[in-house]
C-alpha positions in Angstrom: 117.9 40.0 189.0 118.3 40.9 185.4 115.1 42.2 183.8 114.6 42.2 180.0 111.9 43.8 177.9 109.9 41.4 175.9 111.3 42.7 172.6 114.9 42.2 173.9 114.1 38.6 175.0 112.6 37.9 171.6 115.9 39.0 170.0 118.0 36.7 172.2 115.6 33.7 171.5 115.9 34.3 167.8 119.7 34.4 168.1 119.7 31.1 169.9 117.6 29.6 167.1 120.1 30.8 164.6 123.0 29.2 166.4 124.0 32.2 168.5 125.3 34.4 165.7 123.6 35.9 162.7 123.6 39.0 160.4 121.2 41.8 161.2 119.2 40.9 158.1 118.9 37.2 159.1 117.9 38.2 162.6 115.2 40.6 161.3 113.8 38.0 159.0 113.6 35.5 161.8 111.6 38.0 163.9 109.5 39.2 160.9 110.7 42.8 161.7 112.5 45.4 159.7 116.2 45.7 160.2 115.7 49.3 161.4 113.7 48.0 164.4 116.1 45.1 165.3 119.3 47.3 165.1 118.5 49.5 168.1 117.4 46.5 170.1 120.7 44.8 169.5 122.5 47.9 170.6 120.6 47.9 173.9 121.5 44.3 174.5 125.1 45.1 173.7 125.1 47.8 176.4 123.9 45.1 178.8 126.8 42.8 177.5 124.4 40.2 176.4 125.4 40.4 172.7 128.3 41.7 170.6 127.5 43.8 167.5 130.3 43.4 164.9 130.4 45.9 162.1 131.8 44.9 158.7 131.7 46.1 155.1 131.6 44.3 151.9 131.9 45.2 148.2 128.9 44.5 146.0 128.0 45.2 142.4 124.6 46.5 141.1 123.3 47.4 137.7 123.1 50.9 136.4 120.0 52.0 134.6 121.6 51.3 131.2 122.9 48.0 132.5 119.4 47.0 133.6 118.0 47.8 130.2 120.7 45.6 128.5 120.1 42.8 131.0 116.5 42.7 130.0 116.9 43.1 126.2 120.5 41.8 125.6 123.6 43.7 124.7 123.4 46.0 121.6 126.0 44.0 119.7 124.1 40.7 120.4 121.0 42.3 119.0 122.9 43.6 116.0 124.2 40.1 115.2 120.7 38.7 115.4 119.4 41.4 113.0 122.2 40.7 110.4 121.5 37.0 110.7 117.8 37.5 109.9 118.2 40.3 107.3 121.6 39.6 105.8 124.3 42.3 105.0 123.0 45.8 105.4 124.3 49.3 104.4 125.3 51.1 107.5 123.1 54.1 106.6 120.1 51.8 106.5 120.7 50.3 110.0 118.6 52.9 111.7 115.7 52.4 109.4 115.7 48.6 109.5 116.6 47.9 113.1 113.1 49.1 114.2 112.5 48.0 117.8 115.6 45.9 117.9 118.0 48.8 118.4 117.4 52.4 119.2 119.2 55.2 117.3 121.5 55.8 120.3 122.4 52.1 120.6 123.5 51.6 116.9 127.0 53.2 117.3 127.5 51.1 120.5 126.4 47.9 118.8 128.6 48.5 115.7 131.7 49.4 117.8 131.5 46.4 120.1 130.6 43.9 117.4 133.6 45.0 115.3 135.9 44.9 118.3 134.8 41.3 119.0 135.3 40.3 115.4 131.7 39.5 114.8 131.1 41.8 111.8 133.1 43.3 109.0 132.6 46.2 106.5 133.0 46.5 102.8 132.0 48.9 100.0 129.3 48.0 97.5 129.2 49.0 93.9 127.5 52.4 94.9 130.4 53.1 97.3 128.3 52.6 100.4 129.7 50.9 103.6 128.0 47.6 104.1 127.9 45.7 107.4 128.2 41.9 107.2 128.0 39.1 109.8 131.3 37.2 110.2 130.4 35.0 113.1 127.6 34.6 115.6 129.7 35.2 118.8 128.8 35.2 122.5 129.6 37.9 125.1 130.5 36.1 128.3 129.5 39.2 130.4 126.0 39.1 129.1 125.2 36.1 131.4 126.6 38.1 134.3 124.3 41.0 133.5 121.3 38.7 133.7 122.4 37.3 137.0 122.7 40.8 138.4 119.2 41.5 137.4 118.1 38.8 139.9 120.5 39.4 142.8 123.5 41.4 144.0 126.9 39.8 143.7 129.4 40.0 146.5 132.6 38.5 148.0 133.8 35.3 146.3 131.2 35.6 143.5 132.8 38.9 142.4 136.3 37.4 142.4 135.2 34.5 140.2 133.8 37.0 137.6 136.5 39.6 137.9 137.4 39.7 134.1 133.8 40.0 133.0 133.1 42.5 135.7 135.9 44.8 134.5 134.3 44.9 131.0 130.9 45.9 132.5 132.5 48.5 134.7 134.3 50.1 131.7 131.0 50.2 129.9 129.3 51.8 132.9 126.7 49.0 133.0 127.4 48.2 136.6 128.7 50.1 139.6 130.5 49.1 142.8 129.4 50.0 146.2 130.4 49.2 149.8 127.7 48.0 152.1 127.8 48.1 155.9 127.0 44.8 157.5 126.2 44.1 161.1 126.6 40.7 162.8 125.1 40.0 166.2 126.8 37.4 168.4 125.3 36.2 171.7 127.7 36.3 174.7 127.9 33.9 177.6 125.9 36.4 179.7 123.3 36.4 177.0 122.9 32.7 177.2 122.5 32.8 180.9 120.0 35.7 180.7 117.7 33.5 178.5 117.2 31.1 181.4 117.5 33.4 184.3 116.2 36.9 183.4 112.7 38.1 184.1 110.7 39.7 181.3 109.4 43.2 181.9 106.0 44.2 180.6 104.4 47.6 180.5 100.9 46.5 181.5 99.2 43.7 183.4 96.8 42.0 181.1 93.9 39.6 181.8 95.9 36.9 179.8 98.9 37.2 182.1 96.6 36.8 185.2 94.6 34.0 183.7 97.6 31.9 182.6 99.6 32.6 185.8 102.5 34.1 183.7 102.3 37.2 185.9 104.6 35.3 188.3 107.3 35.1 185.6 107.2 38.8 184.6 108.1 42.2 186.1 106.0 45.3 185.6 108.3 47.9 184.1 108.8 50.9 186.2 108.2 54.4 184.8 110.5 57.3 185.6 108.1 60.1 185.9 110.9 62.6 186.4 112.4 62.0 183.0 112.0 64.7 180.4 109.9 64.0 177.3 111.4 64.6 173.9 111.1 68.2 172.7 108.5 68.5 169.9 108.4 71.2 167.3 104.8 71.3 165.9 104.3 72.9 162.5 103.4 76.6 162.5 103.3 79.5 160.2 106.4 81.6 159.6 106.0 84.6 162.1 106.2 87.1 159.2 103.5 85.3 157.3 101.4 85.1 160.4 101.9 88.9 160.9 100.7 89.5 157.3 97.6 87.3 157.9 96.8 89.3 161.1 97.1 92.6 159.2 94.6 91.3 156.5 92.2 90.2 159.2 92.3 93.6 160.9 91.5 95.4 157.6 88.7 93.1 156.8 87.3 93.4 160.3 87.2 97.2 159.7 85.0 96.7 156.7 87.7 96.8 153.9 87.7 94.6 150.8 90.9 93.2 149.5 91.9 93.8 145.9 95.0 92.7 143.9 97.0 94.0 140.9 100.0 92.9 138.7 103.6 93.0 139.8 104.7 94.1 136.3 103.0 97.4 135.7 102.9 100.2 133.1 104.5 103.4 134.1 101.1 104.9 133.2 99.4 103.3 136.2 102.5 103.3 138.5 103.3 107.0 137.9 101.3 109.0 135.3 97.8 108.5 136.7 99.2 109.4 140.1 100.3 112.8 138.7 104.0 111.9 139.0 105.9 113.9 136.4 107.7 112.0 133.7 110.9 113.8 134.7 110.5 112.9 138.4 113.7 111.3 139.8 111.7 108.3 141.0 111.1 107.3 137.4 114.8 107.1 136.6 116.3 103.6 135.9 118.2 103.8 139.2 115.0 104.3 141.2 112.7 101.7 139.5 113.2 98.3 137.9 112.4 98.6 134.2 111.2 95.5 132.3 112.0 95.2 128.6 110.6 93.1 125.8 107.0 93.2 126.9 103.9 94.6 125.3 103.8 98.4 125.2 100.1 98.8 124.7 98.6 100.4 127.8 95.6 98.6 129.1 93.5 101.8 129.6 90.8 103.5 127.6 92.1 106.1 125.1 89.9 108.8 126.7 91.6 108.2 130.1 95.1 108.3 128.5 94.2 111.6 126.9 92.8 113.2 130.1 96.0 112.2 132.0 98.1 113.7 129.2 96.1 117.0 129.5 96.5 117.1 133.3 100.2 116.7 133.1 100.7 119.3 130.4 98.2 122.0 131.4 96.3 120.8 134.4 93.1 120.2 132.3 89.9 121.2 134.1 91.4 120.6 137.6 92.3 124.3 138.2 96.0 123.2 138.2 98.7 124.4 135.9 100.0 120.9 135.4 103.7 120.2 135.0 104.1 122.3 131.9 106.0 119.9 129.7 105.2 117.7 126.7 103.8 114.4 128.0 105.1 111.4 126.1 103.1 108.3 125.5 106.3 106.4 124.9 107.4 106.9 128.6 104.0 106.0 130.0 104.0 102.8 127.9 107.2 101.5 129.6 106.9 98.5 131.9 108.3 98.4 135.4 108.2 96.3 138.5 105.6 98.2 140.5 107.3 100.5 143.0 104.1 101.2 144.9 100.8 99.4 145.5 99.0 102.7 145.0 98.9 101.6 141.3 96.4 98.9 142.4 94.2 101.5 144.1 94.0 103.8 141.1 93.3 100.8 138.8 90.3 100.0 141.1 89.1 103.6 141.1 89.2 103.6 137.3 86.5 100.9 137.3 84.6 101.7 140.4 83.2 105.3 140.4 80.3 105.0 142.8 80.9 105.6 146.6 81.3 104.4 149.2 84.7 102.8 148.3 86.7 101.0 151.0 89.5 98.7 149.7 93.1 97.6 150.5 95.8 95.7 148.8 98.7 94.0 150.5 101.6 92.9 148.2 105.2 93.2 147.2 106.8 96.4 145.7 110.2 96.7 144.2 112.7 99.5 144.4 116.5 99.6 143.7 118.1 100.4 147.1 121.2 99.6 149.2 120.4 96.6 151.4 120.8 97.3 155.1 119.0 96.8 158.4 116.1 99.1 157.2 116.1 98.8 153.5 115.5 96.0 150.9 115.1 95.7 147.2 111.6 94.2 147.6 109.2 94.7 150.5 105.6 94.4 151.4 103.3 97.4 151.2 99.8 97.9 152.5 97.8 100.4 150.4 94.3 101.4 151.2 91.7 103.9 150.0 88.4 105.2 151.4 86.2 107.3 149.1 82.9 109.0 149.9 81.3 112.3 150.1 82.3 114.2 153.2 85.6 112.3 153.7 88.4 114.5 155.2 91.9 114.3 156.7 90.5 113.6 160.2 89.0 110.4 158.8 92.4 109.4 157.4 94.2 109.9 160.7 91.5 108.1 162.5 91.7 105.0 160.2 95.5 104.9 160.5 95.5 105.2 164.3 92.9 102.5 164.5 95.1 100.1 162.4 98.1 100.9 164.6 96.2 100.3 167.9 94.8 97.0 166.7 98.4 95.9 165.9 99.4 96.8 169.4 101.4 100.1 168.5 100.6 102.8 171.0 103.2 105.3 170.0 102.3 106.7 166.5 103.0 110.2 165.3 102.2 112.2 162.2 103.9 115.1 160.5 103.0 117.1 157.4 104.7 115.9 154.2 104.6 116.1 150.4 103.7 113.5 147.8 102.9 114.3 144.1 99.5 112.6 144.2 98.1 113.7 147.6 97.3 117.1 149.2 97.3 117.5 152.2 99.9 114.8 152.9 101.3 113.3 156.1 104.0 110.8 157.1 103.4 108.4 160.0 106.1 107.1 162.4 106.0 104.3 165.0 108.6 103.7 167.7 111.0 100.8 167.7 112.5 100.1 171.1 116.1 100.0 169.7 115.9 101.9 166.4 113.8 104.7 167.6 111.1 106.4 165.5 110.7 104.7 162.2 108.9 106.1 159.2 106.4 103.5 158.1 103.7 105.2 156.0 102.8 108.0 153.7 99.2 109.2 153.4 96.9 112.0 152.2 93.9 112.9 150.1 94.2 112.2 146.4 94.7 115.5 144.5 92.1 116.6 141.8 94.8 115.9 139.2 94.5 112.2 140.2 90.7 112.0 140.6 89.4 114.2 137.8 90.8 112.1 134.9 89.3 109.0 136.6 85.8 110.7 136.7 85.8 110.6 140.5 83.8 113.5 142.0 84.1 112.7 145.7 87.2 112.9 148.0 89.4 109.8 148.5 91.8 109.3 151.3 94.8 107.0 150.6 97.8 105.6 152.4 100.8 103.3 151.8 102.3 101.5 154.8 105.7 99.9 154.8 104.6 96.6 156.4 108.1 95.2 156.8 109.1 97.9 159.3 105.9 97.3 161.3 106.7 93.6 161.3 110.2 94.3 162.7 108.7 96.0 165.7 106.1 93.4 166.3 108.6 90.5 166.0 111.3 92.2 168.0 114.0 92.2 165.3 116.5 95.0 164.3 117.3 93.8 160.8 114.7 93.7 158.0 116.5 90.7 156.4 115.6 88.5 159.4 112.0 88.6 158.3 112.9 86.0 155.7 115.2 83.9 157.8 115.2 80.1 157.2 117.1 79.4 160.4 115.1 76.5 161.9 116.3 77.0 165.4 115.4 80.7 165.4 112.0 79.9 163.8 111.3 77.2 166.5 112.1 79.7 169.3 110.1 82.5 167.9 106.9 83.0 169.9 103.6 82.6 168.2 101.9 86.0 167.7 
């Protein structure tokens, strides 16, 4: 016994009412359903050989935006004729002034060209030598009526053939456009007619109405295949890299740090000079930092701070250092660069917060010219942090870094002595990647007196900068830094949530 779903039976009944054959649109209108709902039902019935779905295509014509405007207001040449009839002959140069709301400035050349081509207007010179436009006859454009018809409905088939000449004019003027539309006709088969009288209707649930009316005898409860696989769903989730950055922030905040931010475009003064990085240091060359031109060169720092930084670079000032022993140039410090280290944000903070304890971090992009490969990129995320208080020492720095690593799930972390212009003592930190081996991911140390003294800081400050992208590679199990920014949907769907 053939069993139909209620929706399938409704389609067959509607087809019978329409004479056994109808377009998809007619069928949808009869059922008060959208065509997008009726089409899959008709395909299901076709698989059961109860209907045939015939696909056709037909040409139709629709208005362009300009054509719609002319259909509503009239063709420009028609409006020009009306203007000349009311105002009389007009100098061409005065048309734009006198046409007002009748014709726009852009429509006047179109109106003049087509009105002259149709023989509706003529031109002559007045006594002042000006070209004057005069009305010859009040003509009629046959295609204007077609424009108005198209405003109400689409034309197709025989209607197009009957208006072919007018249509060609409108097509040349780009007031209409041709398209081909797919049409579906649904035709009931002989099996379909039999199914209407013989097939049982399947319902998904037994209702009180079916029981009360006795219709339960005429229906079949639809069976469910509990072994069938449900569709695979991909719920929205954060990009794994973004999720990792959020986790990193949460860890720092849980450890009592406060987040601070700073500008991407920075003065060399804050990016290098305050950090006691010599103006002839290789990192300050154009091939090692992105220089930004045509921006303000006035450093946003107190003149007294600028002067103290200058003294430290040239002579060491009152830090006990000899400085770099060169002539410090304000011109170099005033240059703008894309920040190459988030430590610039830390020293900006120290310049305004001189009372301990201090415990802040910044997580943001830095930019460095580099050769792009599996471990290097032109821009990457850096986590910079500082802790300042009386009694702070190197052991506190190593303890903080180890705690961050442990909370991120990295058990293998090593340190070795290193050198940075703005910290002493200094260390480098390494974490182990299962495939790439030990990867350098951070530089750290205690800020030198040459950094702290000009800022009026009289207590020790530990500082570090972590290459976050390299840590993310390990956590996310990837071997190429470029995969952190992948837009491959399939890969993103398969990536496990952290």
